[in-house]
C-alpha positions in Angstrom: -26.2 195.2 7.6 -25.3 195.2 11.1 -25.6 192.3 12.9 -27.6 193.8 15.6 -30.0 194.8 12.8 -30.1 191.7 11.1 -30.6 189.8 14.2 -34.0 191.6 15.0 -34.9 191.0 11.0 -34.1 187.8 11.4 -36.0 187.3 14.4 -39.1 189.3 13.3 -39.5 187.6 10.1 -39.4 184.1 12.1 -42.2 185.1 14.1 -45.9 184.3 14.1 -47.2 187.6 14.6 -45.2 189.4 11.9 -46.0 187.0 9.4 -47.9 189.2 7.0 -45.0 191.9 7.4 -42.6 192.6 4.6 -39.7 193.0 6.3 -36.5 194.4 4.8 -33.0 196.8 6.0 -32.2 199.9 4.3 -28.6 201.3 5.7 -29.2 201.0 9.4 -33.0 200.9 9.6 -35.5 198.7 9.0 -38.0 199.1 7.1 -41.4 197.7 7.6 -44.7 197.4 5.3 -47.9 196.1 6.6 -50.8 195.2 5.2 -53.1 198.0 4.1 -56.0 197.4 6.0 -53.7 197.7 8.9 -55.0 200.6 11.0 -51.9 202.5 11.5 -52.6 205.0 14.8 -53.4 201.8 16.5 -50.2 199.7 15.5 -48.0 203.4 16.5 -49.3 203.2 19.8 -49.3 199.4 20.1 -45.7 198.8 18.6 -43.3 199.0 21.3 -45.9 196.3 22.9 -45.7 194.0 19.5 -41.6 193.7 19.2 -41.6 193.8 22.9 -41.1 189.4 23.1 -38.3 189.7 20.3 -35.9 192.0 21.9 -34.9 189.3 24.8 -34.0 187.2 22.5 -31.4 189.7 20.7 -28.1 188.6 21.8 -25.4 191.2 20.0 -24.7 194.4 21.3 -27.6 197.2 21.1 -27.3 200.0 19.0 -29.7 201.9 18.1 -32.1 201.0 15.7 -34.7 202.7 13.3 -38.3 201.2 12.2 -40.0 203.1 9.3 -43.0 201.3 9.8 -46.4 201.9 6.7 -48.9 200.7 4.3 -47.7 202.9 1.5 -44.9 204.0 -0.6 -44.3 206.1 2.5 -43.8 205.6 5.9 -46.4 206.9 8.6 -44.5 206.4 11.4 -40.9 205.9 12.7 -40.0 204.1 16.0 -36.7 204.6 17.1 -34.8 201.7 19.7 -32.2 203.3 21.7 
C-alpha cells in the first residue's frame, strides 16, 4: 500500500462521517463497503463533496487513487482521484 493510499484510508477511517463504512486497501486502490440501505445513486453524485473534507489533510504527494464503492459484493461505482 502506497503512502498516499494509506493516508487516505487512515483519515477516512478516523472521520466520524464514514464510521459505518468499511474501508480497506487493495493494490493501489481503496475498496469501500457502505451500508446496504445506502442510496447508491445519491452517494455517487455526492461522493466528491463527501471526501473533499479529507483531501486537505492528506500530506503525501498526490497520485491516482481509485475508490471502488459498493454495498454488495460488486462495486456499484468507481471514483478516480487524479
